[in-house]
N, C-alpha and C positions, 0 to 999 in steps of 0.2 A: 594698743591699736587693734581694732576689730575689722573683720571683713564683712561688708554689707553688699548683698545682692539685690537685683531688681525684684519687684513684686508683680508678677503677671499671673492672672487666673488663679489667685490664691496661693501661689507657690513662690518662694524665694529662689531665684535662678540667676546664675552668672550671665554676663553678656555673651552672646553667641561668638563674638570675636575673641573673648577671653580678656579684653582690655579692662583695666581698672584706672581709677584716678584717686589720688590721695586728697583727703579732706583735713584741713588744719584748724587748730584753735588760734584765732587771730590775736588773742591777747598774750599768748605764750610762744607761738610758733610751733607747738607740738603737733605731731600727726595724730589725728583722732581715729581715722578709719581709712581703709582701702575700699573704695566703692566701685561697683560695676559701672562701666561707662557704656551706656546704651548706644547702639548704632541704628541705622535705618532698618535693619532686619529685626532688631528687638522691638522697635516701634511698630513695625508691621505685625509682629506676633501679638503685642499688647492690644493693638487696635482690633485685630481679628477676634481675639478672645472677648474683648468688650462688646464687639458687634454680636457675637454669638450669645453672650449673656443678655443682650438687649432683645434679640429676635427669638431666641429659643429657650432662654432661661425663665425663671419664675418672677424676676424682679419687676418687669413692666406690668405684670398682671396682678401683683399684690394689691389688696385693697388699701385704701388710704389709712385705715387704722393700723394695719400691720406695718406699712412703711413708716408711719409715725413712731411706732414702737421701736423699730430698729434704729432709727436716728436718735431716739432718746437713749437707747442702750449705749450707742457710741458716745453720746455726750457724758453719760455717767462714767464710762470707762476712762474718758479723758480726765474727768475730775478725780477719779481714784488714782490716776497716775500723774498728777500735777507736778510733783517734785521731780520725778524721773524725766518728764518731758521738758520742764523748765531748765533743769541742769543740762540736758542735752542741747537745748536751744542756746543757752548761755555759752557753753563751751564751743558750739559750732559758729555762732554769730558774733560773739564778743560783747553782747549787751548785758547790762546789770541783771542780776538774778531777780530782783524785784520786778523789773520790766518784763522779763521772760515769764515769770509766774502769772502776772496779770494777763499776758497775751495767751497763755495756755487756757486760762479760765475764760477768756473772751472766745476762744475757739469752741469751748464747750457751750457757751451761751449761744453761739451761732448755730450749732446743730440743734439745740433746743428750740431756737426761734423758728427755724425752717421746718422742724418736725411739727410744730404747732400750726404752721401755715398750710400744711398739706391738705387738710380737709376744709380749708376756709377760702380757697381760691377755685374758680371754675369758670364756666361759660355763662351765657345769658340767652334769653329768648328776645327776639328783635321783631317789632312790627314792620312788615314789609308790604309793598303795594301789590299783593297777589294773594289769592285765596290759599291759605296754608300757614305754616309756622316755620320761621327761620330761627335756628339756634346755633350757638357756637360751642365748640369743645376745645379745651386746652389740652394739647397732646405733647408728649415728649418729642424731642428732636432726634435723639439717637445717640451716637457716640460723640462725646464732647472732649476736645483736647484742651487741657488746662496747663498753662505755662506760668511758672511762679518765679518771683524775684528772690534775691538772696537776703533782703533786709528784714522781712517779717514772714519767715517760711510757714509756720503753723497757722498764723492768723489768716494770711491771704489764701492759704490752702483751704481753710474752712469757709472763707467767703465764696469760694468758687465751687467746692465739692458739695456743700450742704444744699444750696438751691438746685444744683444740677440733679442730685439724687432725690430731692423732694419732688421734682417733676418727673421722676422715673427714668431719667437718662442713665447711661453708663459712662464712665470717665476713664481717660488715660491722663495721668498727671505727670508732668515733667518738672521736677524741682530744679532750682538752680544748681549747677554743678558744685558750687561752693558750700551750699547748705542743704543737703538732702536728708539729713539724719532724722529729724522729727517727723518729716512727712512719710518716710518709710515706716516709722513706728506707728504713725496714725493709720496707715494702711493695714498693719497687723491688728490694731485695735478694732478696725472696722470688721475684719473677719471674725474676731472674737465676739463682736456685738451681734453677729448673725447675718450681716450683709453678705449675700452670696458671692462666691468666687467669680472673678471676672467683671464685677460691677465697678470696683475701684482698683485700678492698676497704677503702680508708681514706677516710673522709668527714669532714673537720674541719667543725665548725659549732657554733653556740650550743646549749647544753643544752636551753633552752626551745623551740627550734625543731627542730634536727636530732635531738637526743637524744629528745625526746618523739615525733617521727615514727618513730624506730627502735623505740621501746618499743611503740608502738601498731600497727605494721605487721602485718597479719594473716598474712603469710607467715613472719615471724620466729617461731621455735619456742622460743628460749631467749634470756634477757637475763642478762648478767653486768655488774654495775655496781659500781664503786668510787668512793666520794665521800662527801659529807656524809650524816648521818642524815636531815636534813630532806628532801633530794632523794631519798634512798632510799625514804622513805615514799611519795613521789609515784610513783616507778618501780613499786613493788609494787602500788599502786592501779591504775595504768594497765595493767600486765601482767595483772591479774586478769580484765579483760574477755575476753581470749582464753585464759585459763588457761595462760599461758606459764610455763615453768620459769624461776625467778629465783634468781640468786646475788647477794647483797649483801654487800659489805665496806665498812663505814661508819666512823663516828667512834670515838674512844677517849679515855679519861682514865685511863691506866694508872698503877698504883701500883708504886713501887720501894720495897720493904720491907727495911729494914736493921736487923738485930738487933745488940745490943751486942757479940756475939762475932764479928761479921763481920770479914773480912780487909779492912782499910781500904785497903791498897795496891791492891787489885783493885776494891773497891766504889767508891772515889772517882772514878777515871777513867771507869768505866762509868756513873756517875751524870751525868758531863759529856756523854759521847757519846750516851747514850740519850735525852737531851732536846734536845741542840743539833745533832744530825745533821740535815742539810738545813734548817738554821736553825729547827728545831723543827716544820717542816711535814711531820709524819709522824703518821699515825693511831695508830701504835704507841708514840709518844713517851711515856716514863715521866715524865709531868709532875707527878705527885704523889709527893713524897719522904717516905715514912713512916719516921721515925727513933725508935728506942727512946730513952726520955728520958735515960738515963745518958750517951749519946754525942751527944745532940742538938747541944749548943753547939760541941763540938770538931769534929764532922763539918761543920756549917754553916760554921764559920770556915775550915776547910781547903778546902771546896768553893768558897767565895766567892773565894779566892785563885786557884783553878784557872780559874774563870769569867773573872776579870780577865786571865788570861794567854792566853786563846783569841785566835788571830790572825785578825782580820777583814780582808778586802781583796778585790782583784781575783780572782774565781773562777778565772780562767785561770792564776793564779800557783800554782806547785806548792807553795808554802809556806802558802797560805791554808787555814785550818781551818774557817771558817764564811763563807758567802756572804750573799747578800741574800734578802729575802723576795720573793715572786713579783710583787707589784704594789703600787701606791699604796693601793688598797683594802684589801689584806691588812695593809699596814704600819699604816694608820689603825686597823684592827680591833684589832690587837695592842696598839697604844698606848692605845686605849680601855680594854682589859682592865687594863693597867698602872694607869691612873687609877682604875679601879673597885676594884682591890686596895687602893690607898692610901686611897681614900675609905671602904672598909669596915673599915679598921683594921689591915691587914697592914703589916708593916715591909719596906720595899724595901732590901735589903742591898747590891745592886749592879745595874748596868744600868738598864734601863727607858727608855733614850733612844738616839737615833742616835749613832754615833761621830763625833768631830770630824775634820776634815780635808777638803781639797778633793776627794780621790778618792772620798768617800762622798756628796757632795752631790747627784749625779744619780741615784743608786741608792736602793734601799729597804732600807737596812741598819739593824740594831738590835743594841745590845750584849746579850750574854747576861745574863738577868735572873733574880734570885733573891729570893723573898719568904720571910720567916719570920712567926711569929705568925699563921699561917693556921689557920682552922677550917673544918669541912666545909660550913658553910652559905654561905660566901662564893662569889661567882660564879667567881672564879679557881680555886677548888677543885672546882667542879661542872661547869663548861662547858669544852668543848674550845677552847683558845685558838689552836692551830695556829701557834705562834711560839716563840721561844727563851726561854720563861718557865717557871720551876720553882717550885713551892710546897712548902715544907718544913713537915711536920705531925708533931708528937710523938705517941707512943703509949706506954702503960705495960705492957700485957700482950700475949701472943699473941692472945687473943680480941679485945682492943681493936684490934690491927692488922687482923685479919680484918674486923671490923665496919666500920672506916673504909674499907678497900679496897673492900668490897662496897656501901658507900653511894654508889652511882653508877648512873646509867641505862645506862652503858656496860660492856662486858666484852670487851675485845679482847686486851690483852697485859699484861705485868707481870714483875716479878722479885722474888726473895727471896734475901737474903744472910745466911747463918748457917753455922757449922761443925757444927751439930747436924742431922744428916741426917734424923733422925726428925721433928724439928720442921719442917724444910723440907718434907718430904712431907705432913705434916698440913696445913700452911698452903697448900701448892700445891693439895691436894684441896679445901680449903675456899673458896678464892678463886673467885669467879664470873667466869671469863674463858676465852677460847678457847685462848690459848697463854700459857705462863709459863715463865720460866727460873729456875734455881737457881744462884746464884753465877756469874752471867753476865748481861751486858746484851744478849745476842743470843738471841732466841727464834724467829726466822723462818728456816727451813731449807728449801731447795728440795725435799728428800726427804720432808718431814713436812707434814701438813695444817695450813693456816693459815686462821683466820677467827674470828669473834666470836660472843658470846652477847648476850642482852638487846638493846639498841638499837645494838649494834655489828655486827649483820648476821645473815644466814642463809647456810648452805652453807659450803663450804671451797674454797680455792685450794690449789695445790701438792700434792706427793706423789701417790701413786696415787689418793687419795681424790678428787682433782679430776676424774679420768676418769669417776667416777660421775655428775658433773654435766653431762658432755658426751656422754652415751650413754643409750640406752634398753635395758632388759632385756626381751627377748621370750621368752616360754615356748612351747615346741613339744612336743606330746605325740604319740608314735608308738604306735599301738595294736598289741598282739599281738607285740611284740618280746621 
């Protein structure tokens, strides 16, 4: 077990209260670290240091080429430390090492992408109805508060930190209290890359204490939050007092729509990975499987066999395909949904229980779970379970599929499988969601905007669109030119 302190103004420091919180390996139950538990006073310290770095430090005034160089330095350091970071992520989150390795590399990709964008975005000159020239400047916002979830710590940290720094802001990052370790290490690598002290501060702590203090702090100009819809509502309400800019990436209950003419050889493995990745703890998980009636029985039968073949085990084993859930609390939550599904009349085809074996007794593992005979009013069809649970729902027509998919308070992701491209585009346009893929289980791309509609959030991460959320447009008019 190690002791991990906050990272404020380039220094590792304990919480002012002296409080700490233990961080666990969810696959084994072992304690990994004793981490400083930030309070409101620590948040204030971090915000004030970030504000000083923004107003008095060199960061904001660095030219675009120098800021590009520093972000590229950070990307390179991430790549040089892939194995260390991936092992840390695996042990802290319980996800398979192969997934963790891919995610660390994606974080490096993200810093490279936004480093390359720095000198390619700017303002414009605008013809106006007056003698003179009107122009716009894209300027930094100031101190940005970035609040992270526990399911993809280093990836989502990079999604927020990279565009914020690219636009010359400074940041205070609050990782989830369950999974702060890779983000603290990322902060150290940023210092090693040459990013000035105070530009990137990392303050682990509880959401109801540190998170709330960060959202309410009057010096913070922008909040970016990824997490549950329930907490997102609170963030938006708290941020309203100071009219802070807010980006929210929240829950999902995405539909995977498979028509009878779909390519089964591609749709079947995608139906597995798109709901079992990270043990289903993914806001984009396609946890509602909408199957056209003629293929319903065959698809479910073949899918159940694939679910049973998924290799659970030690996340640090290269052969493991699915790891553990994040905590006992989450494990109990998912099992409660399994019981709810059975009580409401859904048929449990497979899974729904922890795997047998000594190696699983200390961790929070659950077998891949598939329900049939599900209708839209059941809790398992309406609510985000955040676990390896898939609900298969039949549909008869294209309009029927659209209606079922849209009967949700969420609208984050989804997929459509058909060889009829005209139908695919019609359905894609009709589905109320922020991102959707056609004949693919992959709809999140670094270069394209990502985010939700309805209760899945506001604003966009990724792509050049993210830069709009980390900059202000200033209009300047010069008379007589």
